[in-house]
VEXVEXMI-245308 format. One line per 10 residues: number of its first residue (from 1); their letters; for each residue z, y, x of N, C-alpha, C. Coordinates in steps of 0.2 Angstrom, whole numbers, plus 2048, in hexadecimal, padded with zeros to 3 digits. Layout:
BEGIN
NUM) a) Z:Y:X:Z:Y:X:Z:Y:X ~ ...
REM end
This chain:
BEGIN
1) madslpeltg) 869:83E:78C:86D:839:78E:86F:83B:795 ~ 875:83A:797:877:83C:79E:876:836:7A3 ~ 875:838:7A8:873:833:7AE:87A:82F:7B1 ~ 879:829:7B2:87F:826:7B6:87C:822:7BB ~ 87D:823:7C1:87A:81F:7C7:87F:81A:7CA ~ 87D:814:7C9:881:80F:7CC:881:80E:7D4 ~ 886:80C:7D7:887:80C:7DE:885:805:7E0 ~ 882:804:7E7:880:7FE:7E9:887:7FA:7EB ~ 887:7F3:7EA:88C:7F0:7EC:88E:7F0:7F4 ~ 893:7EE:7F6:895:7ED:7FD:890:7E9:801
11) ddqellsqah) 88D:7E3:7FE:888:7DF:802:881:7E3:802 ~ 880:7E6:7FD:879:7EA:7FC:87A:7F0:801 ~ 87F:7F3:802:880:7F8:807:87F:7F6:80E ~ 882:7F0:80F:880:7EE:816:879:7EB:817 ~ 876:7E9:812:86F:7E7:812:86B:7ED:813 ~ 86D:7F3:810:869:7FA:810:86A:7FB:818 ~ 86F:7FB:81A:870:7FD:822:86C:7F9:826 ~ 86C:7F2:825:867:7EE:829:860:7EF:828 ~ 85D:7F1:821:857:7F3:821:856:7FA:824 ~ 859:7FE:824:858:804:828:858:804:82F
21) qtalrlreel) 85C:7FF:832:85C:7FE:839:855:7FA:83B ~ 853:7F5:836:84D:7F3:838:847:7F7:837 ~ 847:7FB:833:841:800:832:841:805:839 ~ 847:806:83B:846:80A:841:844:805:848 ~ 846:800:848:843:7FB:84E:83B:7FA:84C ~ 839:7FA:846:832:7F9:844:82E:7FF:847 ~ 831:805:845:82E:80B:848:82D:80B:84F ~ 833:809:852:833:809:859:82D:804:85C ~ 82D:7FE:85A:827:7FA:85C:820:7FD:85A ~ 81F:7FF:854:819:801:853:817:808:858
31) akvivgqeat) 81C:80C:85A:81B:811:85D:818:80F:864 ~ 819:809:867:816:807:86D:80F:806:86D ~ 80C:806:868:805:806:866:802:80B:863 ~ 805:80D:85E:802:812:859:805:81A:85B ~ 801:81E:85D:803:824:860:805:829:85A ~ 809:82C:859:809:831:853:80A:82D:84C ~ 806:831:847:806:82E:841:80C:82C:83E ~ 811:830:83F:818:82F:83C:818:82E:835 ~ 815:832:831:814:832:829:811:82B:828 ~ 80C:829:82B:808:824:82A:80C:81D:82B
41) vntvlaavfs) 80F:81D:830:814:817:832:819:817:82C ~ 81C:81C:82A:822:81C:825:81F:819:81E ~ 819:81B:81D:816:819:817:814:812:817 ~ 812:80F:81C:811:807:81D:817:803:81D ~ 81C:807:820:823:803:820:825:803:818 ~ 825:809:814:826:808:80D:822:804:80A ~ 81B:803:80C:817:7FE:808:81B:7F7:809 ~ 81C:7F5:80F:81F:7EE:811:825:7ED:80D ~ 82A:7F3:80C:830:7F1:809:830:7F1:801 ~ 82A:7F4:7FF:829:7F4:7F8:824:7EF:7F5
51) qghtliigvp) 821:7EB:7FA:81C:7E6:7F8:815:7EA:7F5 ~ 814:7F0:7F8:80F:7F3:7F5:808:7F3:7F8 ~ 803:7F0:7F6:7FD:7F0:7F9:7FA:7F7:7FA ~ 7F6:7F8:800:7F5:7FF:802:7ED:800:804 ~ 7EB:805:801:7E4:807:803:7E3:80D:808 ~ 7E1:80A:80E:7E1:810:814:7DA:812:814 ~ 7DA:819:814:7D3:81D:814:7D3:821:81A ~ 7CE:821:81F:7CE:824:824:7C7:823:828 ~ 7C4:828:82C:7BE:827:830:7BF:822:835 ~ 7BA:81F:838:7BB:81A:83D:7BF:81D:844
61) glaktllvrt) 7C2:819:846:7C5:81B:84D:7CD:81D:84C ~ 7CF:81D:846:7D6:820:845:7DC:81A:846 ~ 7DA:815:848:7DF:80E:849:7E2:80C:844 ~ 7DD:80B:83E:7E0:808:838:7E0:801:839 ~ 7DD:7FD:83B:7DD:7F6:83D:7E2:7F5:841 ~ 7E3:7F8:847:7E8:7F8:84D:7EF:7F9:849 ~ 7F0:7FE:844:7F6:7FF:841:7F8:7F8:83E ~ 7F4:7F6:839:7F6:7F0:835:7F7:7EA:839 ~ 7F3:7E9:83E:7F4:7E3:842:7FA:7E3:846 ~ 7FC:7E9:848:802:7EA:84C:808:7EA:848
71) lakvlgwkfk) 807:7EC:842:80D:7EC:83D:80E:7E4:83B ~ 809:7E0:83A:80A:7D9:839:80E:7D5:83F ~ 80C:7D7:845:810:7D5:84B:817:7D6:84B ~ 819:7DD:84A:820:7DF:84A:824:7DC:844 ~ 821:7DA:83F:823:7D6:839:824:7CF:83B ~ 820:7CC:83F:81F:7C5:840:81C:7C2:83A ~ 818:7C5:837:813:7C2:832:80D:7BF:835 ~ 80A:7BA:830:804:7B8:832:7FE:7BD:82F ~ 7FA:7BE:834:7F5:7C4:832:7EE:7C1:832 ~ 7EA:7C3:82D:7E3:7C2:82D:7DF:7C9:82B
81) rvqftpdmmp) 7DA:7CA:82F:7D6:7D0:82E:7CE:7CD:82B ~ 7CC:7D0:826:7C6:7CE:823:7C2:7D4:823 ~ 7BB:7D3:826:7B6:7D8:826:7B2:7D7:820 ~ 7B3:7DB:81C:7AF:7DB:816:7A7:7DD:817 ~ 7A3:7D9:814:79C:7DA:815:797:7D9:80E ~ 792:7DC:80D:78E:7DB:807:78C:7D5:804 ~ 78C:7CF:809:78A:7C8:807:791:7C4:807 ~ 797:7C7:807:79D:7C3:807:79E:7C1:7FF ~ 7A0:7BA:7FF:7A1:7B7:7F8:7A9:7B6:7F7 ~ 7AC:7B5:7F2:7B3:7B4:7F1:7B6:7AE:7F5
91) adiigmellq) 7B2:7A9:7F5:7B4:7A3:7F9:7B6:7A4:800 ~ 7B2:7AA:803:7B3:7AC:80A:7BA:7AE:80B ~ 7BD:7B1:806:7C4:7B3:808:7C9:7AF:804 ~ 7C8:7AC:7FF:7CD:7A8:7FB:7CD:7A1:7FE ~ 7C7:79F:801:7C7:797:802:7C2:793:7FE ~ 7C1:78C:7FF:7BC:789:7FA:7BE:781:7FC ~ 7BC:77E:7F7:7BD:777:7F7:7B7:773:7FB ~ 7B9:76F:800:7B4:76C:804:7B5:764:804 ~ 7B1:761:805:7B1:75A:805:7B4:758:80B ~ 7BA:754:80C:7BE:752:812:7BE:74B:811
101) qdsqtgdrkm) 7BE:748:818:7BF:740:819:7C6:73F:81C ~ 7CA:73B:819:7D0:739:81C:7CF:734:822 ~ 7D2:736:827:7D0:733:82D:7D4:72C:82D ~ 7D9:72B:829:7DC:724:829:7D9:71F:824 ~ 7D7:722:81E:7D4:71D:819:7CC:71E:819 ~ 7C9:723:81B:7C2:723:81B:7C1:727:814 ~ 7C5:727:80F:7C3:72A:809:7C1:731:80A ~ 7BC:733:805:7BB:73B:805:7BD:73D:7FF ~ 7BF:744:7FE:7C1:746:7F9:7C0:74F:7FA ~ 7C0:752:7F4:7BF:75A:7F4:7C7:75C:7F6
111) qfvpgplfaq) 7C7:761:7FB:7CD:764:7FD:7CD:76B:7FE ~ 7D1:76F:7FB:7D2:776:7FD:7D3:778:803 ~ 7CE:77C:807:7CF:77F:80D:7D0:787:80D ~ 7D6:789:80E:7D9:790:80D:7D4:795:810 ~ 7D3:79A:80D:7CF:7A0:811:7D5:7A5:814 ~ 7D2:7AA:816:7D6:7AF:81A:7DC:7B3:816 ~ 7DB:7B3:80F:7E0:7B5:80B:7E7:7B2:80C ~ 7E7:7AB:810:7ED:7A8:80F:7F1:7AA:816 ~ 7F2:7B1:816:7F7:7B3:81B:7FC:7B7:818 ~ 800:7BA:81B:806:7BE:819:804:7C5:819
121) mvladeinrt) 7FF:7C8:81D:7FD:7CE:81D:7F6:7CE:81E ~ 7F1:7D1:819:7EA:7D1:81A:7E6:7D8:81B ~ 7E3:7D8:81F:7DF:7E0:820:7D8:7DE:81D ~ 7D7:7E1:818:7D0:7E1:815:7CC:7E7:818 ~ 7C8:7E6:81C:7C5:7EB:81F:7BE:7ED:81C ~ 7BE:7F4:81B:7B9:7F6:816:7B7:7F2:810 ~ 7BD:7F3:80C:7BD:7EF:805:7B7:7F1:801 ~ 7B5:7F7:802:7AF:7FA:7FD:7A8:7F8:7FF ~ 7A8:7F4:805:7A1:7F1:807:7A0:7E9:804 ~ 7A3:7E7:800:7A2:7E1:7FD:7A2:7E1:7F6
131) ppktqsalle) 79E:7DD:7F3:79C:7DD:7EC:7A2:7DD:7E7 ~ 7A2:7DF:7E1:7A8:7DF:7DC:7AB:7D8:7DB ~ 7A7:7D2:7DB:7AA:7CC:7DA:7AF:7CA:7DF ~ 7AD:7CC:7E6:7B2:7CA:7EC:7B8:7CF:7EB ~ 7B6:7D6:7EA:7BB:7DA:7E9:7C1:7D8:7E4 ~ 7BF:7D4:7DE:7C3:7D2:7D9:7C7:7CC:7DB ~ 7C4:7C8:7DF:7C8:7C2:7E2:7CE:7C4:7E5 ~ 7CC:7CA:7EA:7D2:7CC:7EE:7D7:7CF:7E9 ~ 7D5:7D3:7E4:7DA:7D7:7E0:7DE:7D2:7DC ~ 7DB:7CD:7DA:7DF:7C8:7D6:7E4:7C4:7DB
141) amqeftvtsm) 7E2:7C4:7E1:7E7:7C1:7E5:7ED:7C6:7E6 ~ 7EC:7CD:7E6:7F0:7D2:7E7:7F5:7D2:7E2 ~ 7F3:7D1:7DB:7F7:7D2:7D5:7FB:7CB:7D4 ~ 7F8:7C6:7D5:7FB:7C0:7D3:7FE:7BB:7D8 ~ 7FC:7BC:7DF:7FE:7B9:7E4:7FC:7B2:7E4 ~ 7F6:7B0:7E0:7F3:7AA:7E0:7EC:7AB:7E0 ~ 7E8:7A5:7E2:7E0:7A6:7E1:7DF:79F:7DE ~ 7D9:79F:7DB:7D6:79A:7D7:7D0:797:7DA ~ 7CF:791:7DB:7CA:78E:7DE:7C8:787:7DB ~ 7C2:786:7D8:7C1:781:7D3:7C6:77F:7CE
151) gqthhlprpf) 7C8:785:7CB:7CD:783:7C5:7D4:782:7C8 ~ 7D5:782:7CE:7DC:780:7D1:7DF:787:7D4 ~ 7E6:788:7D2:7E9:78D:7D4:7ED:78C:7DB ~ 7ED:791:7E0:7EF:790:7E6:7F4:796:7E7 ~ 7FA:795:7E9:7FF:79B:7EA:7FE:79E:7F2 ~ 7FF:7A4:7F2:7FE:7A6:7F8:805:7A7:7FC ~ 805:7A7:802:80B:7A8:806:80F:7AE:804 ~ 816:7AF:804:819:7B4:803:81E:7B6:809 ~ 81F:7BC:80B:81C:7C2:808:815:7C2:809 ~ 811:7C6:804:80A:7C7:805:808:7CE:803
161) lvfatqnpie) 805:7D1:808:803:7D8:807:7FC:7DA:80A ~ 7F8:7DE:806:7F1:7DF:808:7F1:7E6:80A ~ 7EE:7E8:80F:7EB:7EE:812:7E4:7EF:812 ~ 7E1:7F3:80E:7D9:7F3:80E:7D7:7FA:811 ~ 7D1:7FA:813:7CF:800:817:7C9:803:813 ~ 7C8:809:814:7C1:80C:811:7BF:812:816 ~ 7B9:812:817:7B6:817:81B:7B4:81D:816 ~ 7B7:823:816:7B5:828:811:7AF:82C:812 ~ 7AC:82A:818:7A5:82E:81A:79F:82B:817 ~ 79E:824:81A:798:820:818:799:81D:812
171) qegtyplpea) 795:81F:80D:796:81B:807:790:818:805 ~ 78A:818:809:784:815:807:784:80D:807 ~ 782:80A:802:783:802:803:78A:800:801 ~ 78E:804:7FE:795:802:7FC:796:800:7F5 ~ 79B:7FD:7F3:79D:7FB:7EC:7A4:7FE:7EB ~ 7A4:804:7E9:7AB:808:7E8:7B0:804:7E3 ~ 7B6:804:7E5:7BB:800:7E1:7BA:803:7DA ~ 7BB:800:7D4:7BC:803:7CD:7C2:806:7CD ~ 7C4:80A:7C9:7CA:80D:7C8:7D0:809:7C6 ~ 7CE:803:7C1:7D3:7FE:7C0:7D5:7FA:7C6
181) qldrfmfslw) 7D1:7F9:7CB:7D2:7F5:7D0:7D6:7FA:7D6 ~ 7D4:800:7D6:7D9:805:7DA:7DF:805:7D8 ~ 7E0:804:7D2:7E8:804:7CF:7EC:7FF:7D1 ~ 7E9:7FA:7D4:7ED:7F4:7D7:7F0:7F6:7DE ~ 7ED:7FB:7E1:7F1:7FE:7E7:7F7:802:7E6 ~ 7FC:801:7E9:801:806:7E8:800:80C:7EB ~ 7FE:80C:7F2:7FD:812:7F5:7F5:813:7F7 ~ 7F3:819:7F7:7ED:81B:7FA:7EE:820:801 ~ 7EE:81D:807:7F0:820:80C:7EA:824:810 ~ 7EA:82A:811:7E4:82D:815:7E7:82E:81C
191) mdypdadeev) 7E3:82C:820:7E5:82D:827:7E1:833:82B ~ 7E4:838:82D:7E1:83D:82F:7E1:83D:837 ~ 7DC:841:839:7DC:842:841:7E2:843:845 ~ 7E3:840:84A:7E9:842:84E:7E8:849:851 ~ 7EE:84C:852:7EE:853:855:7EC:852:85D ~ 7EB:858:860:7E8:858:867:7EC:854:86C ~ 7F3:856:86C:7F8:852:870:7F8:84A:86F ~ 7F8:848:868:7F8:842:867:7F2:83F:869 ~ 7EC:842:869:7E5:83F:86B:7E5:83E:872 ~ 7E8:842:876:7E9:842:87E:7ED:83B:87F
201) eivlatteds) 7F2:83A:87B:7F6:834:87C:7F2:82E:87B ~ 7EE:82E:875:7EA:828:873:7E5:826:879 ~ 7E2:82C:87B:7DC:82A:880:7E0:827:886 ~ 7E6:829:889:7E9:827:88E:7EB:820:88D ~ 7EE:81F:888:7F0:818:887:7EB:813:886 ~ 7E6:815:883:7E0:80F:882:7DB:80F:887 ~ 7DC:813:88D:7D6:813:893:7DA:810:898 ~ 7E0:80D:898:7E3:80A:89E:7E2:802:89E ~ 7E4:800:8A4:7E3:7F9:8A4:7EA:7F6:8A2 ~ 7EC:7F6:89D:7F2:7F3:89B:7F3:7F4:893
211) esevkavcta) 7F7:7F0:890:7F7:7EF:888:7FE:7EE:887 ~ 800:7F3:883:807:7F3:880:808:7ED:87B ~ 80E:7EA:87D:810:7E4:879:815:7E5:874 ~ 815:7E3:86F:81A:7E4:869:81D:7DD:867 ~ 823:7DD:865:827:7D6:863:828:7D8:85C ~ 82A:7D2:859:82C:7D1:852:834:7D3:852 ~ 835:7D8:84D:83C:7DA:84D:840:7D7:847 ~ 83D:7D3:842:840:7D1:83D:83C:7CA:83A ~ 840:7C7:835:83C:7C1:833:83A:7C3:82C ~ 835:7BF:829:833:7C0:822:838:7BF:81D
221) eeiqafqhlv) 83C:7BB:81E:842:7BB:819:846:7C1:819 ~ 848:7C4:81E:84B:7CA:81F:847:7CF:81B ~ 841:7D0:81C:83D:7D4:818:83D:7D3:811 ~ 83D:7CD:80E:83D:7CC:807:844:7CD:805 ~ 849:7CD:809:850:7CF:806:850:7D7:805 ~ 84D:7DA:80A:84C:7E2:809:848:7E4:803 ~ 843:7E0:801:83E:7E1:7FC:841:7E0:7F5 ~ 847:7DB:7F5:84A:7DA:7EF:850:7E0:7EF ~ 852:7E2:7F4:857:7E8:7F5:853:7EE:7F2 ~ 84D:7EF:7F4:84A:7F5:7F1:84A:7F6:7EA
231) rripvsrhvv) 84A:7F0:7E6:84A:7EF:7DF:851:7F1:7DC ~ 856:7F0:7E0:85D:7F2:7DE:85F:7F9:7E0 ~ 85B:7FD:7E3:85D:804:7E5:85E:807:7DE ~ 864:80B:7DD:863:80F:7D7:860:815:7D6 ~ 85D:816:7D1:85A:81C:7CF:85C:81F:7C9 ~ 85D:826:7C9:85F:829:7C3:85A:82A:7BE ~ 85C:82C:7B8:856:82D:7B2:853:833:7B4 ~ 855:838:7B6:851:83E:7B8:84C:83E:7BD ~ 84E:839:7C2:849:838:7C7:843:833:7C4 ~ 844:82E:7C0:83F:82B:7BD:83B:830:7B8
241) ryavmlarat) 83F:834:7B5:83B:838:7B0:836:83D:7B4 ~ 838:83F:7BB:834:844:7BF:82E:840:7C1 ~ 82E:83A:7C2:828:835:7C4:824:835:7BE ~ 827:833:7B9:823:832:7B3:81F:839:7B1 ~ 823:83F:7B2:81F:845:7B0:819:847:7B6 ~ 81A:844:7BC:815:845:7C1:80E:841:7BE ~ 810:83B:7BC:80A:837:7BA:807:83A:7B3 ~ 80B:83C:7AF:808:83E:7A8:805:845:7A9 ~ 806:849:7AF:803:84F:7AF:7FC:84E:7B3 ~ 7FB:848:7B5:7F4:847:7B8:7EF:845:7B2
251) rpegdltfdf) 7F1:845:7AC:7ED:843:7A6:7EA:849:7A2 ~ 7E4:849:7A1:7E1:850:79E:7E3:850:797 ~ 7E4:84B:794:7E7:84C:78D:7EE:849:78C ~ 7F3:84D:78B:7FA:84B:78A:7FE:850:789 ~ 805:84E:789:80A:853:788:80C:858:78E ~ 80A:856:794:80C:859:79A:805:85B:79E ~ 801:85F:79C:7FA:860:79E:7F9:866:7A0 ~ 7F7:868:7A6:7F5:86F:7A9:7ED:870:7A8 ~ 7EC:876:7A8:7E5:878:7A7:7E0:876:7AC ~ 7E3:876:7B2:7DE:874:7B7:7DD:86C:7B7
261) vtdyvswgag) 7E2:868:7B4:7E1:861:7B4:7DC:860:7AE ~ 7DD:864:7A9:7D7:863:7A3:7D1:865:7A5 ~ 7D0:869:7AA:7C9:86D:7AD:7C7:867:7B1 ~ 7CB:864:7B6:7C8:860:7BB:7C9:858:7BC ~ 7CC:855:7B7:7CF:84F:7B7:7CB:84B:7B0 ~ 7C8:846:7B2:7C5:841:7AC:7CA:83D:7AA ~ 7CD:839:7AF:7D3:834:7AD:7D9:835:7B2 ~ 7DE:834:7AF:7E4:835:7B3:7E8:82F:7B5 ~ 7ED:82F:7B7:7F1:829:7BA:7F5:825:7B4 ~ 7F5:81F:7B3:7F8:81A:7AE:800:819:7B0
271) prasqhmila) 803:816:7AC:80A:814:7AC:80C:810:7B4 ~ 807:80C:7B6:809:80A:7BD:80A:80F:7C2 ~ 807:815:7C1:809:81A:7C7:810:81C:7C7 ~ 812:81D:7C1:81A:81E:7C0:81E:818:7C4 ~ 81C:812:7C2:820:80D:7C5:81F:80C:7CC ~ 819:80E:7CF:819:80E:7D6:81C:813:7DA ~ 81C:819:7D6:820:81F:7D9:827:81D:7DB ~ 82A:81A:7D5:832:819:7D5:832:814:7DA ~ 82E:80E:7DB:82F:808:7DF:82E:80B:7E6 ~ 829:80F:7E7:827:812:7EE:82D:816:7F1
281) akalavvnge) 830:81A:7EC:836:81F:7ED:83C:81B:7EF ~ 83D:815:7EC:842:811:7EE:842:80D:7F5 ~ 83C:80C:7F6:83A:809:7FD:83C:80D:802 ~ 839:814:801:83A:81A:806:841:81B:807 ~ 846:81A:802:84D:81C:803:850:816:806 ~ 84E:810:805:84F:80B:809:84D:80B:810 ~ 847:80C:812:845:80E:819:84A:813:81D ~ 84B:819:818:84E:81E:81C:857:81D:81B ~ 858:817:819:85F:815:819:864:819:813 ~ 860:81B:80E:864:820:809:865:81B:802
291) pavstehvrk) 86B:81C:800:86D:817:7FB:86A:818:7F3 ~ 867:81D:7F2:864:820:7EC:85E:823:7ED ~ 85A:824:7E7:854:826:7E7:855:82E:7E4 ~ 851:833:7E7:852:839:7E5:84A:83C:7E4 ~ 84A:842:7E1:843:845:7DE:83F:846:7E5 ~ 842:847:7EB:83E:849:7F1:83B:842:7F3 ~ 83E:83D:7F2:83B:836:7F4:835:836:7F0 ~ 834:837:7E9:82F:837:7E4:82A:83C:7E7 ~ 82B:842:7E8:827:846:7EB:823:845:7F1 ~ 826:841:7F5:823:83F:7FB:81E:839:7FA
301) vaplvlrhri) 81F:835:7F6:81B:82F:7F4:815:831:7EF ~ 817:836:7EB:812:837:7E5:80B:838:7E7 ~ 809:83C:7EC:802:83D:7EF:7FF:836:7F0 ~ 803:831:7F4:800:82C:7F5:7FF:826:7EF ~ 804:827:7EA:802:823:7E4:7FD:825:7E0 ~ 7FD:82D:7DE:7F8:82F:7DA:7F2:830:7DB ~ 7F0:832:7E1:7E9:835:7E3:7E3:830:7E2 ~ 7E5:829:7E2:7DF:825:7E1:7DF:822:7D9 ~ 7E4:826:7D5:7E5:824:7CE:7E1:829:7CA ~ 7DF:82F:7CE:7DC:835:7CA:7D4:835:7CB
311) lpnysatgeg) 7D1:836:7C5:7C9:836:7C5:7C7:83D:7C4 ~ 7C5:841:7C9:7C3:848:7C8:7BC:847:7C4 ~ 7BB:84D:7C0:7B5:84D:7BD:7AF:851:7C1 ~ 7AA:852:7BD:7A4:855:7C1:7A6:85D:7C3 ~ 7AA:85F:7BF:7AC:866:7C1:7AF:866:7C7 ~ 7B4:862:7C7:7B8:862:7CE:7B3:860:7D4 ~ 7AF:85C:7D3:7AA:85A:7D9:7A6:85F:7DA ~ 7A4:863:7D5:79F:869:7D6:7A3:86F:7DA ~ 7A9:86F:7D9:7AD:875:7DC:7B0:872:7E3 ~ 7AF:86C:7E5:7B2:86A:7EB:7B9:868:7EA
321) idaraivtri) 7BC:866:7E4:7C3:865:7E3:7C3:85D:7E2 ~ 7C8:85A:7E6:7C8:853:7E6:7CF:851:7E4 ~ 7D1:84B:7E3:7D7:848:7E0:7DE:84A:7E4 ~ 7DD:84B:7EB:7E2:84D:7EF:7E4:853:7ED ~ 7E0:859:7EC:7E1:860:7EA:7E4:860:7E4 ~ 7E2:85C:7DF:7E4:85C:7D8:7EC:859:7D8 ~ 7ED:854:7DC:7F4:851:7DC:7F9:857:7DF ~ 7F7:85A:7E5:7FA:85F:7E8:7FD:864:7E2 ~ 7F8:867:7E0:7F9:86C:7DA:7FE:869:7D5 ~ 7FD:864:7D2:801:860:7CD:809:860:7D0
331) ieevsepvat) 809:85E:7D7:811:85E:7D9:814:864:7D9 ~ 810:869:7DB:812:870:7DB:814:873:7D5 ~ 810:871:7D0:811:874:7C9:818:870:7C4 ~ 818:869:7C5:81D:866:7C2:824:867:7C4 ~ 828:86A:7BF:82F:86B:7C2:833:865:7C1 ~ 839:864:7C4:83D:85F:7C3:841:85F:7BD ~ 842:85A:7BA:846:85A:7B4:84E:85B:7B6 ~ 851:85E:7B1:858:85F:7B3:85C:859:7B3 ~ 860:858:7B8:865:852:7B8:86B:853:7B4 ~ 86E:84F:7B0:874:84F:7AE:878:849:7AF
341) yr) 87F:84A:7B1:882:844:7B3:889:844:7AE ~ 88B:83D:7AE:892:83D:7AA:898:83F:7AE
REM end
């Protein structure tokens, strides 16, 4: 079947320009606090524009918390940080029913007191340090945008976005997220050490008797309009087919399987990976002010979408091969499908 790519309407083209300009201003404000990390900043902006929850993995001291807190400030969103601990219960994050007394009538009744999840941006710090029951409560909120307490459903504010952090080094006493729960995150973002020059700038900026101030550059309503625009960005069939091919290539048994995948992978990515690759590619196009999605957009987001959805087997672990290396090899091996146009 030939590809036919619809064009954006005049209103959407104007909205695309506004979204691009907003992304530029967001980058400028973030740069006042965050040194370097251009690729990371681009990813978190794509996460915001696509409403994609993000798992951030990195050693301590790489400004993961600072990045998310600053992002909330420049967006003008209500922000909450939750430090996960082994003794944390679901009610500690979603809220609970408490006996309240009416100051006028003196009547007492049970009333729901919202927890820290009732914010627009939530930072779940060290999510793997809390038991599965509490992890599940958070992940239900991420998927349904609601929480349930005493049989009553409560809606979370919109927009709503979760950034969760994990320390890749210290694993003692942790509760690793099951694969089904990892699949709820659109991105798995690995933050690496800064280079030498960036580290010098970081030390200079953080040891002075001053603090950089950032300001909000847009409203929540504008971001929601951009999020709807992302869904309307056109994408051709061959670009979608490329994303599907990448996802299918991660599966050890299938119609597009390489020997190294069969040798080193226990489970591959499901259909949600293809969906997230296309949605993330659309968001990246909007952030860059581009009116359509290309296979290059898919290639850029594929490692972020795929690597937490691949489960390496014992052979891979024994040979020191991790999911990142497998995804890199898959992207190198999978050829783009041929595009045909009317």
